[in-house]
C-alpha atoms as a printed R data frame, in Angstrom:
    type eleno elety resid chain resno       x       y      z
1   ATOM     1    CA   UNK     A     1 130.592  96.579 19.579
2   ATOM     2    CA   UNK     A     2 128.270  97.573 22.238
3   ATOM     3    CA   UNK     A     3 125.102  95.480 22.531
4   ATOM     4    CA   UNK     A     4 121.546  97.501 21.148
5   ATOM     5    CA   UNK     A     5 119.740  96.106 24.445
6   ATOM     6    CA   UNK     A     6 121.859  98.513 26.085
7   ATOM     7    CA   UNK     A     7 121.441 101.541 24.279
8   ATOM     8    CA   UNK     A     8 117.621 100.817 24.474
9   ATOM     9    CA   UNK     A     9 117.753 101.017 28.115
10  ATOM    10    CA   UNK     A    10 119.664 104.068 28.522
11  ATOM    11    CA   UNK     A    11 117.428 105.499 26.083
12  ATOM    12    CA   UNK     A    12 114.490 104.933 28.227
13  ATOM    13    CA   UNK     A    13 115.911 105.713 31.478
14  ATOM    14    CA   UNK     A    14 117.058 109.422 29.768
15  ATOM    15    CA   UNK     A    15 113.417 110.091 28.453
16  ATOM    16    CA   UNK     A    16 112.209 108.758 31.801
17  ATOM    17    CA   UNK     A    17 113.947 111.498 33.705
18  ATOM    18    CA   UNK     A    18 112.993 113.948 31.235
19  ATOM    19    CA   UNK     A    19 109.459 113.755 31.214
20  ATOM    20    CA   UNK     A    20 109.984 113.355 35.385
21  ATOM    21    CA   UNK     A    21 111.657 116.831 34.827
22  ATOM    22    CA   UNK     A    22 109.145 118.283 32.411
23  ATOM    23    CA   UNK     A    23 106.184 117.238 34.843
24  ATOM    24    CA   UNK     A    24 108.015 118.899 37.829
25  ATOM    25    CA   UNK     A    25 108.370 122.032 36.125
26  ATOM    26    CA   UNK     A    26 104.932 121.905 35.058
27  ATOM    27    CA   UNK     A    27 103.715 121.592 38.709
28  ATOM    28    CA   UNK     A    28 106.284 124.287 40.005
29  ATOM    29    CA   UNK     A    29 104.255 126.658 37.704
30  ATOM    30    CA   UNK     A    30 100.988 125.515 38.153
31  ATOM    31    CA   UNK     A    31 101.985 126.023 42.021
32  ATOM    32    CA   UNK     A    32 103.394 129.803 41.326
33  ATOM    33    CA   UNK     A    33  99.986 130.567 38.753
34  ATOM    34    CA   UNK     A    34  98.228 129.337 41.955
35  ATOM    35    CA   UNK     A    35 100.127 131.077 44.239
36  ATOM    36    CA   UNK     A    36  99.965 134.407 42.065
37  ATOM    37    CA   UNK     A    37  96.473 134.506 41.552
38  ATOM    38    CA   UNK     A    38  95.754 133.580 45.296
39  ATOM    39    CA   UNK     A    39  97.701 136.689 46.674
40  ATOM    40    CA   UNK     A    40  94.476 139.867 45.809
41  ATOM    41    CA   UNK     A    41  92.608 137.139 48.021
42  ATOM    42    CA   UNK     A    42  95.112 136.338 50.462
43  ATOM    43    CA   UNK     A    43  95.500 140.376 51.025
44  ATOM    44    CA   UNK     A    44  91.776 140.791 51.083
45  ATOM    45    CA   UNK     A    45  91.766 138.548 53.773
46  ATOM    46    CA   UNK     A    46  94.185 139.990 56.291
47  ATOM    47    CA   UNK     A    47  92.500 143.659 56.029
48  ATOM    48    CA   UNK     A    48  89.191 142.592 56.849
49  ATOM    49    CA   UNK     A    49  90.749 139.947 59.557
50  ATOM    50    CA   UNK     A    50  92.313 143.501 61.090
51  ATOM    51    CA   UNK     A    51  89.025 145.302 60.445
52  ATOM    52    CA   UNK     A    52  86.886 142.455 62.489
53  ATOM    53    CA   UNK     A    53  89.156 142.755 65.725
54  ATOM    54    CA   UNK     A    54  87.693 144.633 68.857
55  ATOM    55    CA   UNK     A    55  88.752 147.815 69.260
56  ATOM    56    CA   UNK     A    56  91.688 148.132 71.297
57  ATOM    57    CA   UNK     A    57  92.355 150.282 74.557
58  ATOM    58    CA   UNK     A    58  91.300 154.220 74.909
59  ATOM    59    CA   UNK     A    59  94.039 156.201 74.085
60  ATOM    60    CA   UNK     A    60  97.061 157.422 76.752
61  ATOM    61    CA   UNK     A    61  97.499 160.774 77.413
62  ATOM    62    CA   UNK     A    62 100.611 162.192 79.529
63  ATOM    63    CA   UNK     A    63 100.136 165.866 78.576
64  ATOM    64    CA   UNK     A    64  98.145 168.477 80.378
65  ATOM    65    CA   UNK     A    65  97.733 171.654 78.232
66  ATOM    66    CA   UNK     A    66  95.700 173.534 81.064
67  ATOM    67    CA   UNK     A    67  98.626 173.333 83.899
68  ATOM    68    CA   UNK     A    68 101.284 173.145 81.015
69  ATOM    69    CA   UNK     A    69 102.521 169.918 82.303
70  ATOM    70    CA   UNK     A    70 104.051 166.681 80.215
71  ATOM    71    CA   UNK     A    71 104.285 163.563 82.947
72  ATOM    72    CA   UNK     A    72 106.855 161.142 81.109
73  ATOM    73    CA   UNK     A    73 105.797 157.770 80.524
74  ATOM    74    CA   UNK     A    74 108.088 154.652 79.655
75  ATOM    75    CA   UNK     A    75 104.922 152.760 78.896
76  ATOM    76    CA   UNK     A    76 104.366 155.083 75.639
77  ATOM    77    CA   UNK     A    77 107.404 154.274 74.142
78  ATOM    78    CA   UNK     A    78 107.185 150.297 74.383
79  ATOM    79    CA   UNK     A    79 104.068 150.907 72.939
80  ATOM    80    CA   UNK     A    80 105.365 152.551 69.823
81  ATOM    81    CA   UNK     A    81 108.083 150.325 69.715
82  ATOM    82    CA   UNK     A    82 105.972 147.283 69.136
83  ATOM    83    CA   UNK     A    83 106.359 146.129 65.772
84  ATOM    84    CA   UNK     A    84 104.492 145.375 63.793
85  ATOM    85    CA   UNK     A    85 101.478 147.268 64.932
86  ATOM    86    CA   UNK     A    86  98.401 149.686 63.711
87  ATOM    87    CA   UNK     A    87 100.450 152.317 65.765
88  ATOM    88    CA   UNK     A    88 103.348 152.870 63.675
89  ATOM    89    CA   UNK     A    89 100.993 152.680 60.906
90  ATOM    90    CA   UNK     A    90 103.408 153.695 58.255
91  ATOM    91    CA   UNK     A    91 103.126 150.825 55.913
92  ATOM    92    CA   UNK     A    92 106.753 149.242 55.062
93  ATOM    93    CA   UNK     A    93 108.486 148.322 51.533
94  ATOM    94    CA   UNK     A    94 107.599 144.622 51.733
95  ATOM    95    CA   UNK     A    95 104.035 145.804 52.405
96  ATOM    96    CA   UNK     A    96 103.994 148.236 49.454
97  ATOM    97    CA   UNK     A    97 105.218 145.919 47.052
98  ATOM    98    CA   UNK     A    98 102.905 143.175 48.351
99  ATOM    99    CA   UNK     A    99  99.889 145.291 48.123
100 ATOM   100    CA   UNK     A   100 100.988 147.029 44.638
101 ATOM   101    CA   UNK     A   101 101.464 143.191 43.066
102 ATOM   102    CA   UNK     A   102  98.037 142.268 44.995
103 ATOM   103    CA   UNK     A   103  96.172 145.077 42.948
104 ATOM   104    CA   UNK     A   104  98.043 144.240 39.908
105 ATOM   105    CA   UNK     A   105  96.794 140.880 40.060
106 ATOM   106    CA   UNK     A   106  92.930 141.865 41.103
107 ATOM   107    CA   UNK     A   107  92.955 144.336 37.796
108 ATOM   108    CA   UNK     A   108  93.444 141.980 35.108
109 ATOM   109    CA   UNK     A   109  90.474 140.389 33.402
110 ATOM   110    CA   UNK     A   110  91.213 137.585 33.550
111 ATOM   111    CA   UNK     A   111  91.595 137.363 37.103
112 ATOM   112    CA   UNK     A   112  88.147 138.509 37.586
113 ATOM   113    CA   UNK     A   113  87.111 135.929 35.406
114 ATOM   114    CA   UNK     A   114  88.540 133.362 36.818
115 ATOM   115    CA   UNK     A   115  88.396 134.377 40.704
116 ATOM   116    CA   UNK     A   116  84.560 135.797 39.920
117 ATOM   117    CA   UNK     A   117  86.237 138.510 42.564
118 ATOM   118    CA   UNK     A   118  85.646 142.400 41.526
119 ATOM   119    CA   UNK     A   119  87.931 144.223 44.004
120 ATOM   120    CA   UNK     A   120  90.917 146.440 43.999
121 ATOM   121    CA   UNK     A   121  93.286 147.555 46.311
122 ATOM   122    CA   UNK     A   122  93.990 151.143 47.511
123 ATOM   123    CA   UNK     A   123  96.575 152.127 50.342
124 ATOM   124    CA   UNK     A   124  96.218 155.672 51.982
125 ATOM   125    CA   UNK     A   125  99.726 156.538 52.947
126 ATOM   126    CA   UNK     A   126 100.071 158.382 56.696
127 ATOM   127    CA   UNK     A   127 100.425 162.208 56.140
128 ATOM   128    CA   UNK     A   128  98.463 162.122 52.605
129 ATOM   129    CA   UNK     A   129  95.892 165.216 52.266
130 ATOM   130    CA   UNK     A   130  92.200 164.961 50.945
131 ATOM   131    CA   UNK     A   131  93.513 165.737 47.593
132 ATOM   132    CA   UNK     A   132  95.477 162.733 47.271
133 ATOM   133    CA   UNK     A   133  93.111 160.549 48.941
134 ATOM   134    CA   UNK     A   134  90.609 161.341 46.449
135 ATOM   135    CA   UNK     A   135  93.208 160.345 43.462
136 ATOM   136    CA   UNK     A   136  93.999 157.250 44.950
137 ATOM   137    CA   UNK     A   137  90.266 156.205 45.353
138 ATOM   138    CA   UNK     A   138  89.134 158.264 42.105
139 ATOM   139    CA   UNK     A   139  91.919 156.077 40.415
140 ATOM   140    CA   UNK     A   140  91.206 152.969 41.242
141 ATOM   141    CA   UNK     A   141  87.339 153.402 40.714
142 ATOM   142    CA   UNK     A   142  87.745 155.147 37.793
143 ATOM   143    CA   UNK     A   143  85.552 158.265 39.518
144 ATOM   144    CA   UNK     A   144  85.266 161.681 37.357
145 ATOM   145    CA   UNK     A   145  86.694 164.586 39.188
146 ATOM   146    CA   UNK     A   146  82.990 165.563 40.175
147 ATOM   147    CA   UNK     A   147  82.693 162.025 42.091
148 ATOM   148    CA   UNK     A   148  85.473 162.987 43.506
149 ATOM   149    CA   UNK     A   149  84.549 166.329 44.970
150 ATOM   150    CA   UNK     A   150  81.028 164.402 46.154
151 ATOM   151    CA   UNK     A   151  83.191 162.325 47.660
152 ATOM   152    CA   UNK     A   152  85.118 164.480 49.731
153 ATOM   153    CA   UNK     A   153  82.300 166.830 51.130
154 ATOM   154    CA   UNK     A   154  80.752 163.286 51.826
155 ATOM   155    CA   UNK     A   155  83.356 162.776 54.395
156 ATOM   156    CA   UNK     A   156  83.194 166.134 55.541
157 ATOM   157    CA   UNK     A   157  79.691 165.596 56.690
158 ATOM   158    CA   UNK     A   158  80.803 163.303 59.179
159 ATOM   159    CA   UNK     A   159  81.604 164.345 62.947
160 ATOM   160    CA   UNK     A   160  84.019 165.830 63.566
161 ATOM   161    CA   UNK     A   161  83.429 168.461 61.247
162 ATOM   162    CA   UNK     A   162  87.356 169.202 59.688
163 ATOM   163    CA   UNK     A   163  88.796 169.103 55.664
164 ATOM   164    CA   UNK     A   164  91.442 166.756 56.684
165 ATOM   165    CA   UNK     A   165  92.313 164.373 59.425
166 ATOM   166    CA   UNK     A   166  89.487 161.709 58.886
167 ATOM   167    CA   UNK     A   167  90.684 159.777 56.155
168 ATOM   168    CA   UNK     A   168  92.450 156.963 57.955
169 ATOM   169    CA   UNK     A   169  96.269 155.558 56.700
170 ATOM   170    CA   UNK     A   170  95.508 151.578 55.590
171 ATOM   171    CA   UNK     A   171  95.256 149.858 52.805
172 ATOM   172    CA   UNK     A   172  91.370 149.423 51.826
173 ATOM   173    CA   UNK     A   173  89.538 146.265 49.946
174 ATOM   174    CA   UNK     A   174  86.952 148.283 47.437
175 ATOM   175    CA   UNK     A   175  84.861 147.306 44.606
176 ATOM   176    CA   UNK     A   176  84.926 149.004 41.336
177 ATOM   177    CA   UNK     A   177  81.109 149.095 41.739
178 ATOM   178    CA   UNK     A   178  81.305 151.176 44.908
179 ATOM   179    CA   UNK     A   179  79.862 154.526 44.918
180 ATOM   180    CA   UNK     A   180  81.540 157.410 46.705
181 ATOM   181    CA   UNK     A   181  79.092 157.478 49.296
182 ATOM   182    CA   UNK     A   182  79.675 153.697 49.818
183 ATOM   183    CA   UNK     A   183  83.658 154.542 49.960
184 ATOM   184    CA   UNK     A   184  83.010 157.500 52.435
185 ATOM   185    CA   UNK     A   185  80.820 155.119 54.935
186 ATOM   186    CA   UNK     A   186  83.823 152.388 54.143
187 ATOM   187    CA   UNK     A   187  86.612 155.113 55.490
188 ATOM   188    CA   UNK     A   188  84.480 156.260 58.547
189 ATOM   189    CA   UNK     A   189  84.051 153.070 59.708
190 ATOM   190    CA   UNK     A   190  87.624 152.689 60.183
191 ATOM   191    CA   UNK     A   191  88.051 155.917 61.004
192 ATOM   192    CA   UNK     A   192  85.453 155.373 64.349
193 ATOM   193    CA   UNK     A   193  87.390 152.064 65.363
194 ATOM   194    CA   UNK     A   194  90.875 153.623 65.527
195 ATOM   195    CA   UNK     A   195  90.403 157.136 66.288
196 ATOM   196    CA   UNK     A   196  86.765 157.663 67.517
197 ATOM   197    CA   UNK     A   197  86.036 154.676 69.891
198 ATOM   198    CA   UNK     A   198  89.224 155.238 71.008
199 ATOM   199    CA   UNK     A   199  89.127 158.726 72.506
200 ATOM   200    CA   UNK     A   200  87.206 159.175 75.708
201 ATOM   201    CA   UNK     A   201  85.577 162.182 77.353
202 ATOM   202    CA   UNK     A   202  88.562 162.181 80.136
203 ATOM   203    CA   UNK     A   203  91.283 162.584 77.317
204 ATOM   204    CA   UNK     A   204  88.707 165.145 75.112
205 ATOM   205    CA   UNK     A   205  88.124 167.338 78.250
206 ATOM   206    CA   UNK     A   206  92.465 167.895 78.278
207 ATOM   207    CA   UNK     A   207  92.639 167.642 73.931
208 ATOM   208    CA   UNK     A   208  90.023 168.268 72.160
209 ATOM   209    CA   UNK     A   209  90.044 165.395 69.332
210 ATOM   210    CA   UNK     A   210  89.877 168.714 66.477
211 ATOM   211    CA   UNK     A   211  93.346 169.813 68.230
212 ATOM   212    CA   UNK     A   212  94.844 165.995 68.655
213 ATOM   213    CA   UNK     A   213  94.463 165.779 65.048
214 ATOM   214    CA   UNK     A   214  95.863 168.965 64.306
215 ATOM   215    CA   UNK     A   215  98.917 168.119 66.319
216 ATOM   216    CA   UNK     A   216  98.891 164.870 64.580
217 ATOM   217    CA   UNK     A   217  99.182 165.887 61.112
218 ATOM   218    CA   UNK     A   218 101.920 168.202 61.908
219 ATOM   219    CA   UNK     A   219 104.037 165.400 63.573
220 ATOM   220    CA   UNK     A   220 103.024 162.922 60.727
221 ATOM   221    CA   UNK     A   221 104.321 165.598 58.066
222 ATOM   222    CA   UNK     A   222 107.674 166.607 60.288
223 ATOM   223    CA   UNK     A   223 108.978 163.753 61.471
224 ATOM   224    CA   UNK     A   224 111.170 161.000 59.901
225 ATOM   225    CA   UNK     A   225 109.767 158.494 61.235
226 ATOM   226    CA   UNK     A   226 107.535 157.129 64.101
227 ATOM   227    CA   UNK     A   227 110.882 156.981 66.607
228 ATOM   228    CA   UNK     A   228 111.043 160.512 66.416
229 ATOM   229    CA   UNK     A   229 107.305 161.255 66.272
230 ATOM   230    CA   UNK     A   230 107.545 161.735 69.802
231 ATOM   231    CA   UNK     A   231 110.525 164.194 69.828
232 ATOM   232    CA   UNK     A   232 108.762 166.215 68.161
233 ATOM   233    CA   UNK     A   233 105.493 166.561 69.897
234 ATOM   234    CA   UNK     A   234 107.632 167.668 72.635
235 ATOM   235    CA   UNK     A   235 108.716 170.278 70.839
236 ATOM   236    CA   UNK     A   236 105.262 171.208 69.426
237 ATOM   237    CA   UNK     A   237 103.331 172.044 73.182
238 ATOM   238    CA   UNK     A   238 107.005 173.473 74.340
239 ATOM   239    CA   UNK     A   239 106.038 176.072 71.739
240 ATOM   240    CA   UNK     A   240 102.439 175.976 72.706
241 ATOM   241    CA   UNK     A   241 103.081 176.722 76.389
242 ATOM   242    CA   UNK     A   242 105.273 179.426 75.590
243 ATOM   243    CA   UNK     A   243 102.875 181.384 73.424
244 ATOM   244    CA   UNK     A   244 105.560 181.114 70.302
245 ATOM   245    CA   UNK     A   245 104.581 180.699 66.606
246 ATOM   246    CA   UNK     A   246 105.143 177.126 65.872
247 ATOM   247    CA   UNK     A   247 107.110 178.070 62.367
248 ATOM   248    CA   UNK     A   248 105.878 174.394 60.481
249 ATOM   249    CA   UNK     A   249 107.347 174.373 57.030
250 ATOM   250    CA   UNK     A   250 104.885 171.873 56.694
251 ATOM   251    CA   UNK     A   251 102.306 174.478 56.755
252 ATOM   252    CA   UNK     A   252 103.826 176.515 54.250
253 ATOM   253    CA   UNK     A   253 103.781 173.138 52.042
254 ATOM   254    CA   UNK     A   254  99.809 172.941 52.892
255 ATOM   255    CA   UNK     A   255  99.354 176.447 51.981
256 ATOM   256    CA   UNK     A   256 101.167 177.241 49.029
257 ATOM   257    CA   UNK     A   257 100.464 173.576 47.223
258 ATOM   258    CA   UNK     A   258  98.175 173.812 44.046
259 ATOM   259    CA   UNK     A   259  98.561 170.268 43.082
260 ATOM   260    CA   UNK     A   260 100.375 170.813 39.681
261 ATOM   261    CA   UNK     A   261 102.448 168.538 38.435
262 ATOM   262    CA   UNK     A   262 100.522 166.228 41.018
263 ATOM   263    CA   UNK     A   263 103.029 167.684 43.395
264 ATOM   264    CA   UNK     A   264 100.745 168.523 46.929
265 ATOM   265    CA   UNK     A   265 104.001 168.881 48.674
266 ATOM   266    CA   UNK     A   266 106.294 171.113 47.249
267 ATOM   267    CA   UNK     A   267 109.612 172.250 48.954
268 ATOM   268    CA   UNK     A   268 109.160 175.385 50.973
269 ATOM   269    CA   UNK     A   269 111.680 178.546 49.981
270 ATOM   270    CA   UNK     A   270 112.163 181.628 52.844
271 ATOM   271    CA   UNK     A   271 110.016 183.865 50.725
272 ATOM   272    CA   UNK     A   272 106.979 181.279 52.026
273 ATOM   273    CA   UNK     A   273 107.151 182.128 55.487
274 ATOM   274    CA   UNK     A   274 105.414 185.407 54.275
275 ATOM   275    CA   UNK     A   275 102.542 183.766 52.587
276 ATOM   276    CA   UNK     A   276  98.933 185.175 53.332
277 ATOM   277    CA   UNK     A   277  97.232 181.882 54.661
278 ATOM   278    CA   UNK     A   278  95.507 181.023 57.740
279 ATOM   279    CA   UNK     A   279  97.569 178.001 57.911
280 ATOM   280    CA   UNK     A   280 100.806 180.082 58.089
281 ATOM   281    CA   UNK     A   281 102.216 179.052 61.310
282 ATOM   282    CA   UNK     A   282 105.382 181.415 60.695
283 ATOM   283    CA   UNK     A   283 103.229 184.535 60.684
284 ATOM   284    CA   UNK     A   284  99.550 183.401 63.076
285 ATOM   285    CA   UNK     A   285  99.940 181.962 66.398
286 ATOM   286    CA   UNK     A   286  98.737 178.896 67.719
287 ATOM   287    CA   UNK     A   287  97.589 175.672 66.040
288 ATOM   288    CA   UNK     A   288  96.189 176.059 62.264
289 ATOM   289    CA   UNK     A   289  92.384 175.943 61.808
290 ATOM   290    CA   UNK     A   290  92.403 172.389 60.748
291 ATOM   291    CA   UNK     A   291  94.546 169.251 60.170
292 ATOM   292    CA   UNK     A   292  97.421 169.595 57.026
293 ATOM   293    CA   UNK     A   293  97.390 165.858 56.277
294 ATOM   294    CA   UNK     A   294  95.829 162.797 57.618
295 ATOM   295    CA   UNK     A   295  97.912 161.360 60.618
296 ATOM   296    CA   UNK     A   296  98.652 157.625 61.753
297 ATOM   297    CA   UNK     A   297  97.287 156.295 64.969
298 ATOM   298    CA   UNK     A   298 101.032 156.540 66.045
299 ATOM   299    CA   UNK     A   299 101.169 160.112 65.391
300 ATOM   300    CA   UNK     A   300  97.904 160.737 67.261
301 ATOM   301    CA   UNK     A   301  99.531 158.944 70.694
302 ATOM   302    CA   UNK     A   302 102.951 160.901 69.623
303 ATOM   303    CA   UNK     A   303 100.205 164.083 70.200
304 ATOM   304    CA   UNK     A   304  99.065 163.205 73.313
305 ATOM   305    CA   UNK     A   305 102.126 161.482 74.696
306 ATOM   306    CA   UNK     A   306 104.686 163.962 74.216
307 ATOM   307    CA   UNK     A   307 108.332 163.260 74.963
308 ATOM   308    CA   UNK     A   308 109.381 166.007 78.078
309 ATOM   309    CA   UNK     A   309 112.417 167.804 76.285
310 ATOM   310    CA   UNK     A   310 113.788 171.157 76.720
311 ATOM   311    CA   UNK     A   311 114.224 171.611 73.258
312 ATOM   312    CA   UNK     A   312 112.236 174.469 71.027
313 ATOM   313    CA   UNK     A   313 113.826 173.647 67.660
314 ATOM   314    CA   UNK     A   314 114.882 170.526 65.456
315 ATOM   315    CA   UNK     A   315 116.224 169.808 62.208
316 ATOM   316    CA   UNK     A   316 116.904 166.391 60.102
317 ATOM   317    CA   UNK     A   317 120.157 165.800 58.784
318 ATOM   318    CA   UNK     A   318 120.576 164.688 55.581
319 ATOM   319    CA   UNK     A   319 120.913 161.226 56.416
320 ATOM   320    CA   UNK     A   320 117.355 161.917 58.726
321 ATOM   321    CA   UNK     A   321 119.107 162.092 61.861
322 ATOM   322    CA   UNK     A   322 117.336 163.982 64.000
323 ATOM   323    CA   UNK     A   323 118.471 167.275 65.969
324 ATOM   324    CA   UNK     A   324 117.254 169.622 68.478
325 ATOM   325    CA   UNK     A   325 118.540 172.243 70.591
326 ATOM   326    CA   UNK     A   326 116.806 174.335 73.519
327 ATOM   327    CA   UNK     A   327 118.158 178.002 71.975
328 ATOM   328    CA   UNK     A   328 117.967 179.376 68.398
329 ATOM   329    CA   UNK     A   329 121.505 179.850 68.798
330 ATOM   330    CA   UNK     A   330 122.728 176.425 69.650
331 ATOM   331    CA   UNK     A   331 120.168 175.506 66.824
332 ATOM   332    CA   UNK     A   332 121.736 177.464 63.789
333 ATOM   333    CA   UNK     A   333 125.140 175.982 65.405
334 ATOM   334    CA   UNK     A   334 124.304 172.394 65.029
């Protein structure tokens, strides 16, 4: 028969292993929970760190509307190609998931109780129009429609006086107790740092800031990504130099949108080209009266530094590929 002492020894070893596994599992869970609840603080510190950085160098400019010339500068393409950078300013998929998760954690009452923090994260994506911005902040902070309207009016009161273009894309850390006035101050501070402080008087003498923001907003809505922004900018400037109507579909979307069912960028149809609106660039020459969206820093750089091209027409294929042609006939055949 098997000795009893052997059975007892084996049992003790088995219980010891199980106990260690339990302790290890508990420690792993504790680490996961700690990391889970630390995410909002990490994201918040990252945002604050970006805002604490000194302002970057003034925007370069290679277009001269007075002489109707564009000087190609290879350094511009290299500048836009750097990733990650505030120039590309489009939040990536990983960043979107991280920020979304951080905001969900921060909104849990238990998190506020344990951390003593009262914060939410609001992301303004490049190409948002004012109503989408108001919805993003208003939804996170529980603002009424009246408060959202007041928020927009307060932003409009800041120079430059435009109805779009000052809501700098990016992620903002906000307190649930912040008023519309406090939020607009925070937004204007970021706009000042990322745009105004970098827009020199020399640049403004060639392309007024208002015009740059308008062109940048068109580029932001029309581009398939930051990689073809300068191509589209070159075509827009070519059309302006040729006194040709800009014919931008995104302006039709801006003009026709009502926000019904939360849709602010409805798909344009051929009849939209006849919409009676000062934003209809198929009917009206020159630039629309104001930006149609809030552009990224990359779009502003592209507006000031178009790519030299003989193209006048362009389109994106089903896969997002960019194609352009100097003539309408060539455009139709593509």
